[in-house]
C-alpha positions in Angstrom: -27.9 -8.1 -13.0 -26.9 -8.1 -8.7 -23.2 -9.0 -10.1 -23.2 -5.7 -12.1 -24.2 -3.5 -9.4 -21.1 -4.2 -7.0 -18.4 -3.5 -8.8 -20.4 -0.6 -11.1 -21.4 1.0 -7.2 -17.8 0.4 -5.9 -16.0 2.2 -9.2 -19.0 5.5 -8.3 -17.7 5.1 -4.9 -13.9 4.7 -5.7 -13.9 7.9 -8.6 -15.6 9.7 -5.8 -12.9 9.0 -3.3 -10.3 9.9 -5.4 -11.8 13.7 -5.9 -12.4 14.5 -2.6 -9.1 13.6 -1.1 -7.0 14.3 -3.8 -8.6 17.2 -6.0 -7.1 18.8 -8.7 -4.6 16.1 -9.0 -7.4 13.3 -9.1 -9.3 15.3 -11.6 -6.7 15.6 -13.7 -5.2 12.1 -13.6 -8.8 10.6 -14.4 -9.2 12.8 -17.3 -6.0 12.3 -18.7 -6.6 8.7 -18.9 -10.2 9.0 -20.2 -8.9 10.7 -23.0 -7.5 7.4 -24.4 -9.9 5.1 -22.4 -13.3 5.5 -21.1 -13.4 5.7 -17.1 -15.6 7.8 -16.0 -14.8 11.6 -17.4 -18.6 12.2 -16.9 -18.8 11.4 -13.1 -15.5 12.9 -12.3 -16.5 16.4 -13.2 -19.8 16.5 -12.2 -18.5 15.5 -8.6 -15.5 18.1 -9.5 -18.5 20.3 -9.4 -20.3 19.1 -6.3 -17.0 19.5 -4.3 -17.0 23.2 -5.3 -20.1 23.8 -4.0 -19.1 22.1 -1.0 -21.2 19.2 -1.0 -18.2 16.9 -0.6 -16.3 18.6 2.2 -14.8 21.4 -0.1 -15.5 24.5 -1.9 -15.4 28.0 -0.4 -17.8 30.9 0.5 -19.1 30.7 -3.0 -16.9 27.9 -4.8 -16.6 29.7 -7.9 -12.6 29.4 -7.6 -12.4 25.8 -7.0 -15.2 25.4 -10.2 -12.8 27.0 -12.1 -9.8 25.1 -11.0 -11.0 22.0 -11.1 -12.4 22.6 -14.4 -9.3 23.7 -15.6 -7.8 20.4 -14.2 -10.1 19.1 -16.3 -9.2 20.4 -19.5 -5.4 20.0 -19.0 -5.5 16.5 -17.9 -7.4 16.0 -21.2 -5.5 17.3 -23.3 -2.4 15.6 -21.6 -3.9 12.4 -22.3 -5.0 13.7 -25.8 -1.8 14.4 -26.7 -0.4 11.2 -25.5 -2.7 9.3 -27.6 -1.8 11.3 -30.3 1.8 10.4 -29.7 0.9 6.6 -29.5 -1.1 6.3 -32.5 1.8 8.7 -35.1 4.4 6.5 -33.7 2.6 2.9 -33.8 0.7 3.8 -36.7 -1.7 1.3 -38.1 0.5 -1.5 -37.2 0.1 -0.8 -33.7 -3.8 -0.9 -34.3 -3.3 -4.6 -35.4 -1.1 -5.9 -33.2 -2.5 -4.1 -29.7 -6.0 -2.6 -30.9 -7.8 -5.1 -28.7 -5.8 -4.1 -25.8 -6.1 -0.6 -26.2 -9.8 -1.1 -26.3 -9.3 0.0 -30.8 -10.3 -3.0 -32.2 -10.2 -3.1 -36.1 -14.2 -2.5 -36.0 -13.9 0.2 -34.0 -10.9 2.0 -35.6 -13.0 1.4 -38.9 -15.7 3.7 -37.5 -12.9 6.3 -36.1 -11.5 6.0 -39.5 -15.1 7.0 -40.9 -15.7 9.5 -38.4 -12.6 11.5 -39.9 -13.6 11.2 -43.4 -17.3 12.3 -42.9 -15.9 15.8 -40.1 -13.0 16.4 -41.3 -10.7 19.2 -39.1 -14.0 19.0 -37.0 -14.1 15.4 -36.7 -11.8 16.3 -33.2 -13.8 19.1 -32.0 -17.1 17.2 -32.3 -15.7 13.8 -31.4 -14.4 15.3 -28.0 -18.0 16.5 -27.3 -19.7 13.3 -28.2 -20.4 10.1 -25.6 -18.6 7.1 -26.5 -16.7 8.7 -29.1 -14.6 11.1 -27.6 -12.1 8.7 -26.1 -11.9 7.0 -28.7 -10.3 9.4 -31.2 -7.0 10.6 -29.5 -4.9 7.4 -31.1 -6.8 7.3 -34.7 -6.1 10.9 -34.8 -2.3 10.1 -35.0 -2.9 7.0 -36.9 -4.5 9.4 -39.8 -1.6 11.9 -39.6 -4.2 14.3 -37.9 -2.0 17.8 -37.6 -1.0 18.6 -34.8 -1.5 22.4 -34.2 -5.6 22.0 -35.2 -6.0 18.9 -33.1 -4.6 20.8 -29.7 -7.0 24.0 -30.6 -9.4 21.7 -31.3 -9.2 19.4 -28.1 -8.3 22.5 -25.8 -11.9 24.0 -26.9 -13.8 21.1 -26.9 -12.6 19.7 -23.6 -12.9 23.3 -21.9 -16.7 23.3 -22.9 -17.0 19.7 -21.7 -15.4 20.0 -18.1 -17.2 23.6 -17.7 -20.4 22.3 -18.4 -20.4 18.9 -16.3 -18.7 21.0 -13.9 -20.9 23.5 -13.4 -23.9 21.0 -13.7 -22.3 19.2 -10.7 -21.7 22.3 -8.7 -25.6 23.9 -9.3 -26.5 20.1 -8.0 -24.3 20.8 -4.8 -26.0 19.4 -1.3 -28.8 17.1 -3.8 -25.7 15.5 -5.5 -25.8 12.1 -2.6 -29.2 11.4 -4.6 -27.6 12.0 -7.9 -24.9 9.7 -6.6 -27.2 6.7 -5.4 -28.7 6.6 -8.8 -25.3 6.6 -10.7 -25.0 3.3 -10.4 -28.3 2.6 -12.3 -27.2 4.7 -15.0 -24.2 1.9 -15.1 -25.9 -0.4 -15.0 -28.1 0.8 -18.2 -25.4 1.7 -20.4 -23.7 -2.3 -19.8 -26.7 -3.5 -20.3 -27.4 -1.6 -23.7 -23.8 -2.4 -24.8 -24.1 -6.3 -24.5 -28.1 -6.2 -26.2 -26.0 -3.7 -28.7 -23.2 -6.7 -29.1 -25.9 -9.3 -29.6 -27.5 -7.6 -31.8 -24.8 -7.1 -33.9 -23.2 -10.7 -33.6 -26.6 -12.3 -34.4 -27.0 -9.7 -37.6 -23.4 -11.1 -38.8 -24.1 -14.8 -38.3 -27.6 -14.1 -40.4 -24.9 -12.6 -43.4 -24.6 -15.1 -46.1 -20.6 -16.4 -45.8 -20.2 -14.8 -49.2 -20.7 -11.3 -47.9 -18.7 -11.2 -44.3 -15.4 -9.6 -44.4 
């Protein structure tokens, strides 16, 4: 467990340093990557809100212009990354997933779940996916592979991303000077998330091994 604390705490500190020192550009860049690979979008937007409130050395007298600007940067960054992911998926098709899925954190099982998500929710799959934890970073490439139309993709992504960024930045803005307490708690939340993923993977592996050989894919 202690081996997880240092890298995760370091990740949190790194994201905070980026947001504090580079503001809009850092928020835009991190959110663009987070649209394809999960790199801490929630933390980034919370930090952006805290920065707007003046808790991290930024912000004006009321912080509202900074809050709106940073939220817009997060939304546009996420849209940019989402478009890049859609384009990669559209150009690469299923062959991309088969050859490079593991590198893209989009192996066959995860892609199958994404495809089932689109089948279940239809046109709203993108909007709902952008607002759903864990799902939101794995929608972009499958949307391209599955030929999701570009115009509704852009509209739904923009709407959901704006809601998401405004909400998380608003939470960070509301925390204000209490941000330090949340900052120190994040390392434990990150560790809990990693442990949960490891436990889930172990349970799935155990279940797979218990299945009869004839039933395995």
